[in-house]
N, C-alpha and C positions, 0 to 999 in steps of 0.2 A: 465151948459147946458148939456144935454144928448148927447152922442156920441156912435154911433154904432161900435162895433168891429166885423171885419170879417176877416178871413184868409182861404185861400185855403189849408192850412196844417192841418185843421180840417174839419170834415164833414159839408156840407152845411146844413142849417136847413131844416127839412122836414115838416114845417108848418108855421104859421104866427108868427114867432118869430125870434130872432137874437141869434148868438152864445153868445154874451155878450153885455152889455151896461155899459158904464162908465158914472159917474156923479160926477163931482168934482174929489176928489181923490179916489173914491170908484169904484169897478168893480163887477158887478153882472153877473155871467155866467148862461147860461141855462144849463140844464143837458146834459152830454155827455154819449153816449153809444158807444159800440165797433164797429163803422163803420170805416173801413180803408179809409181815405180821398182820396187816390190815385186810389183805385179801386171802391169805393162805396159798397164794400162787407162787411157783418158782419163777425167779427172775434170771433167765438164762439168754438174754438178748446177745451179749458178747461177754468175754471173760472180764473186761473191765467193770461193766455194769454189774456182773455177778459178784465180783470181788467187793465192790463198793456196798452191795446189799449185805454181804457177810459182815463187813466191817461196821455198817450202821447197826445191824442186829447185836454185834458185840458191844457197840457203844451204849446201846440201850441196857444191856445186862450190867455193864459196868456202872452206869449211872444209877441203876436201881440198888446197886450195892454201895453207893456213895463214893464211887471211884471215877477215874478218867483213864485215858491211855498212858498218862504219866505214871500211874500206879503199876502198870504191867511190867513184870520182870521176866516173863518167859512166854513165848508163843510156839505153837506148833502149827505148821501149815501142811496140809495134805492136798496134793494135786494130782489130776488124772494124767496130765501131759506136760512134761518138763519144758517143752517148747513155749508154754505159756508163762514161765516163771518171770520173765521180764516185765510182762504186762501186769501180772499179779503183784510184783514187787513194787512197782510204780504206785499203784493204788494203795496198797498196804502201807508203804513208806509215807504217804501223804498224811497219815494219821499219827506219825510219831515225829519227834525231834530226833534227828539222826545222832546227835551227840548223847542223848540219854535213852536211845532205842533199847528194847529188851533183848535178852538172848533169844535165839530162835533156831529151829531146824525146819527144813522144807523137804518133804519126802514125796516122790511120785508113788502112787498106789494103783492097784488093779482096779478098784471100784469104790464108790462113795455113795452114801444114801441118796435115793431117788434120782441117781444118774447125774448128779451135779459134777462140776469140774474143780470145785475147790471147797475145802473145809478148814476152818481155823478155830483152834482153841487157845486159851490163855490162862496164865497164873498171874495174879496181881497181889499187891501187898500195900496196906495203909502205912 
């Protein structure tokens, strides 16, 4: 049965979707962007800080579902400028053990919500 995952420690959805949905032992997250959940403000100081906020938001969603980054089996990263890939990758990589890191794709896109530079979604499994 489908279960909706919601935490106030991550930004509330800005449309007709949920932060994550669990189904059985699987978790499917919506994309997270760099919104500070305490203030509702975008965190766009630099690409590293922005990526860290995205990952912290994702961490909160995973924790609400009783999971950690160790449970993540697949990620999708959407970025506005492939020239930022190395910086995004460094921050992203600090949240995973390289030996057990999930499968992933990184795609440059023409636009992202609220004009952000990076959005990340994940699939996790218990």
